[in-house]
N, C-alpha and C positions, 0 to 999 in steps of 0.2 A: 504493500500500500504506500509506503514512504517513497519508493522509487517511482510509482505512478504519479503521486502528487507532485514530486519534484519535476518530472517530465512535463506534466500538464501546466505547471506554473509559468513556463516561458511562453510569452504571447505568440512567438513565431511557431512554436510547436503546437500550440492550441489552434492556430490557423490551419496547420496541416491536418490536424485531427478533424476539424470542421469540414475540410475539403474531402477527406477520405470517408466521412460519414455519408457523403452523397453517392460516391461510387469508388471502386479501386482505381488508382491512377499511377502513372509512371513517375519516376523521379523528375524527368525533364518537364513534364506537364505541371507537376506540383510546383516546381521552381517558378515556372512562368506565371501560374495563377497566384502564387504567393508574392510575386515581385521580388524574388531573392535569387542569389547565385546558386547554381547547382551544387557545388561542393558544400556550401553551408546547409542546403536543404538535405543533402545526403547525411550529414552529421546529425541533424535534428531527427531524421527518420530512424537512424541507427539507435539514438537514445530512446525514442519511442518504442522501438522493437525490443530493446533490452528491458524496458519497463513492462513489456507484455501487452501493450495496447494496440500495436499494429503487427502485421505479419507480411512477409514478402516472398516473391518467387520470381525467378528469372524466366523471361520469355524472349528467346532470340537474343538480341543485343540490349534489351531493356529489362529493368527490374521494376516489377509492379508491386505496389504496396496496397494493402487492404486493412480496414479497421477491424479490430476484434471487439465486439460489443460487450462481451461478458465482463471484462474488468471494469468498464464504465458503469455497468449495471451494479456490480458489487460496490463500487465507490458511491454511486447514488444511494444505494441502500444504507451504507454506513453513514452517509451524511444525513439521510432521513431519520435514522435512529438517533443521531446526535440532536437534531432539531426537535424530535419528539421528547427527548429527555429534558431539554431546556424549556420546552413549552408545556410541560405537564401541569395540569390544573392544580393550583394551590402550592406549586413547588417553589424552589428558591428564586427562580426568575420572576414568577408572579409577585413575590414579596419585594424583589428588587424594583419592579415597575411601580408597585404601590408606593414604595418609599420615594421613588423619583417624582411622582406626582405631588406627594406631600411636600417634598423638598422645594419644588418650584413655587408652590403656594406660600410656604412659610418664608422663603427668601424675599418674595414680593412684599409680604406684610411687615417684615422686620426693618422698619424705616428709622426707628429711634429707640433709645433705651426705655424699657418698661412696656414695650409693644405687646408682650404676651402675658403680662402680670394679670393674675386672676383666672387665667385659663386653667381648666380642671378636667380631669379624666376619672372615670370610674371603671373598676374591674371587679367582676363577680366570678367566683369559682366555687363549685361544690367539690370538696376534697375528700378523699378516702382517709380515714384516721381520725381519732379523737383530737380535740383541741390541744391536749398536752403534746401529742406527737407533732402536730402541725407547728406548734410553738417552737419546738426544737429545730425544725427545719427553717424557721424564720430567724433564729437567733444564734445557732451554733455554727461556727465557721466551717467546720468539717462537713456539715450538711448543706450550708448555703452554697458552697462551691459547686455542688451538684446541679444547681438549677439557676443561680442568680446571674445569668447572662442570656442575651438573645441567642437564637440558633447560630451555629457556625462560629461561636466564640467560646472562650474558656476563661475562667478566673485565673489570673496570674498573681494577684496579691489581694488579700482580704483581711480586714480588721473589723470586727463587730463587737463592741463592748455593750452588752445588753443591760444597761443601767442608765438612768437619767444623767445626761451630760457625757455619756460614753462616746468614744470616737468611732467613726465609720470611715473606712477606706475601701474602695472597690476599684481594682484595676483589671482590665481584661485584654486579651489578645486573640488573634485568629486561632481557631481550634487546630489548624494545620501548621501553625508556626511552632514546630517542636523545639527548636533551639533558641527561641526568643530573638531571632535575628531581624525580624520585621519590626516595623514601628508599632508602638502600643496602640491598640484600637480605641481605648478610652480609659479615663481615670476620673474618679469622683471622690470627694471628701465631704464629711458631714458630721452630725452629732445626733445622738439619741435624745428624744424629748420626753417620751412617756413609755413606761414598761408596766403592764399589768399581765403577768403570766397567764397564758391560755385565753386572754380576753382582748387585749389591745396593745398594739405596738405602734409608736409614732416616732419618726425621725426626719431630719432634714438632710438632703444630699445635693451637692453642687458639682456638676460635671466641670472639668477643668479645660480651658482653652489651651491651644499650643503654647501660648506665652505664660501659662500658669495662672491666668486670671480666671474668675468664675464665669461660666456661661449663663447660668441662672441657678435658682435654688428651688429644689423640689421638696414640697412638704408632703410626706407620705404617711397616711394614717391607715393601719390595717386592723380591722375588727374581725374577731373570731366568734362564731356562734355554733354551738353543738347541734347536730341534727340526728335523726334516727340512723342515718347511713354514714355519718362522719362529721364534717365541719364545713360550714359555709364561711368563705373568706370574702370580706367586702373591703376593697381597697379604694381609698380616695387619694388622688394625686393632684396637687395644686402647685401652680408656678408663681414665683415672685422673683424680683431682681433680674428680670430678663434683659440681656444685652442684645445689640444688633447682631453680634456674632453667634448668638445662640440658636439661630434658625435651623442649622443642620442637626442640632441635638433634639430640638423640640419636634422636628419633623418625624423623628423615629420613635417617639415615646409610645404611641398607641400600638405600633407593631412590635417594637422591641420588648417593652415591659409585658405586653400580652404574651409573647413567646416565652418569656421567662416564667410566667405563671403557669403556662401550659406545661413547661418542663417540671415545675413543682408538682403539678397534678399527676403527671406521669411517674415521677419519682415516688410519690406516696403510694400510688397504685402498685408499683413494683414492690415496694417495701411490704405492703399488706399481703402480697402473694408469697413472701418468703416463708419457707416451711416452718422455721422456728419463731418467726416474728421478731427476731433479735436484730438490732442494728449491727452491722459489721464494723462500724467505727466506734471504738470505745471512748473516744474523747468526749468530755462533757463541757458544761458552760465555762469551767475554769480555763479551758484551752481556746477560747474564742479569739484571743488576740494573737494572731499568727500570720504567717505568710505561706500561701499555697502555691506551689510551682507545678 
């Protein structure tokens, strides 16, 4: 496939393939129709033949070339599979396009400081597990790292001090950035405001701009309510201190935080299906101030 793609990438060879798609032709005729010299045309045809897309046979003094359709069909099928993968309903490309639309709208709106102040979002999730278990996943660093990023990202540093006035630090990278050589995808710092175990958690968190300044402040209030099947989580997310440069961050809140909560729901469901129901991580609240790599 690589040889075929390389062969077809040259405009002169692509022209020869187009001509041979119409009918088999000799080297001399192909050179005339392509407006090229015959030695150059011969070299291009030899490259195409080595790639398997054309075949040739000698007839008298002439060498006649013909197109082999099968490799082109195989290539077309491979390209179609790639397009289908990228175009899957609800897949990563669909999320990328949604974010792009939101990004354009928010950048247009961000004309002056405070432009998004008062903007709020609400997220509701019905979770598997009692409030005590959900609380652990909201406050223990070893459990937070499993879900507290959007899709395709991973937590690279996390501090969560689950007490009023406690520090919050969240840094994340691309999930495929195994050696941390790529740029940090995002970093936010904040403080815990209210802690009522199993009932309510409130904190402020500010994403950092590239220059270290604050993009905006998110006031996040999470309420837990027990149900017959687990816990209802009600999240209120309110913005203050928005800067003009915060548009790119705010554009991703609904998608990104929603994906994080979906990961939380999936994590709790998996936990509930464990045979012994025991957490594989033995660390408790006293270990929440740490760095996860």
